[in-house]
N, C-alpha and C positions, 0 to 999 in steps of 0.2 A: 709939611713932612719932616722938616728939621726938628721941630718941637716934639714930635712924637718919638723920634729916635733917642733923644736925651733920657726920657724916663725908662726906655727899654735898656739903654746902656747902663743906667744907674741900677736897675733891677738885676741885670746880668752880673754886674760887678758885685753887688750886695750878696747875691746868691753864691757866687764863687768864693768870696771872703768868708761867708757863713759856713759853707761846706768845708773849706780848708781849715777853719778854726775848729770845727767839730772833729775832723780827722786828726789834727794835732793833739787836741785834748784827749781823745780816746787813746792815741799812741802813748801819751805821757802817763796815763793811768794804768797801762799794761804792767802787770806784775810778772816777774820771772821765777823760774824754778831751777834749782840745782839738784841733779840726781847723782848720787855717789854710788859707784860700784867698787866694793872693797874686797880685795883678794889677797892671797898670800897667808891666810890664817894657818897656824900650826895645828889647831884643834878647834872643836866647836864648844869648848867650855865658856861659860860666862856670857858676856854681851859685847857689842860694839858700841862705843860712845863717840860722837862727833861733835865738834864745836866749830861754829862759823864766826869768823872775825871780819869786821869791816875796816879795821885799821891795825896798826902795829901794837896798839895799847893792849897789853896782856897776852898777845900771841907768843907762843902757842899754849902756854901752861896755865894761864889764869882764866879759867872758864867763866868767872864772874864778869869778864869784859867781853865775852862772846855775845853777839846779837841773837844767836839762836844756838841751841844745843839739844841733843837727844841721844837716847840709848835704845838699841833694839836687841832682842834675843837672837842668838845665832841658831838658825834652823837649817840654813843651807849656805853653801859657799859657791860663788861670791855672795857677800851680803850687799843688799841694795837698800838704800835709804835716801830720803830727799828733804830739802828745805824749800818751802813754798813762800809765795808772796814777798819776793825780794825786789828791791829797786835795782835798776842797772847800776853797776859800779864794780869795784875791785874787792874781792873777798879771798881770804885764806882759810883753809880748813885743816884742823888737827883731829886725828882719829886715834883712838885707843882701843886695843883688845883687852877689855877689862875681864880677864879670865876668872877672877875670884869675886866678881860682882860687888866690889867695894866702892866703885865710882872714883877711884884714885889711880894715878899713874905710879905704881909701886916701883921702888928702886932698891938696890942693894946698898951695903954700907959705903960703897965708893960713889954712890949717886947714879949708877948705871941702871937704866930701865930694865926691869925683869919681865915686863909684858910687851906685847907687840904694839907698834905705833906706826903712824904714817901721816903724810901731809899732801895737800893738793900740789900738783906738778911733780910729785915724787922727787924732791931735791936730794942730792947726795948728802949724807950725814957723816961728818968726820969727827968733830970734837964737841959738838953741841947742836941744839935745835936750829932750824933755819930761821932766817929773818923773814918778816912779813912779805917783803917784795920777792923773795925767792920762792914763795909758795902761792903768791897771789894770782888769781885768775880773773879775767875780765868777764863780767856777766853783761851781755849786751842784748841777747835775744830772749825769746820766751822760755826756752829750755836749754840748759847746758848740762852735758854729761861729763863727769869727772871720774877717772879711774885712779884708785889709790891702792898701792901695793904696800902691805904692812912689812915692817922690818922687826926682827927679833935679835937683839944684841947678845943675849945670854941664853939662846936656845928656845925660849918660850915654853 
């Protein structure tokens, strides 16, 4: 009887480890999604462009360093857009109301933005853009919803 118990215990342990390994592997491969709800637009001219950054490199103004970016036409307010297939981690998002469709953050002669803009976590803007950590959100689950309120420094 003792000899027949050992194979059964081994088989039970093997099955438990196998099932646990599969569950961990499936969880590790789960991709996440960030859905943005962008509000506060002054008008429906142009498009909304958003850039997703995984580090402070280039944030918020150098879109070449964004891991994902995209623009959508403004058909209704608030504007909803999303970034799919993301790994868990910290991300910061910069949003631009590109009112004239030139895919640039237009500024006046003093360097003040002439179009609406916003960031994840809606940080207070005093004298310059926020740091990555001030706008970073942690993506841990499958779906994360982020509300961004646009700001217009010169009336928009």
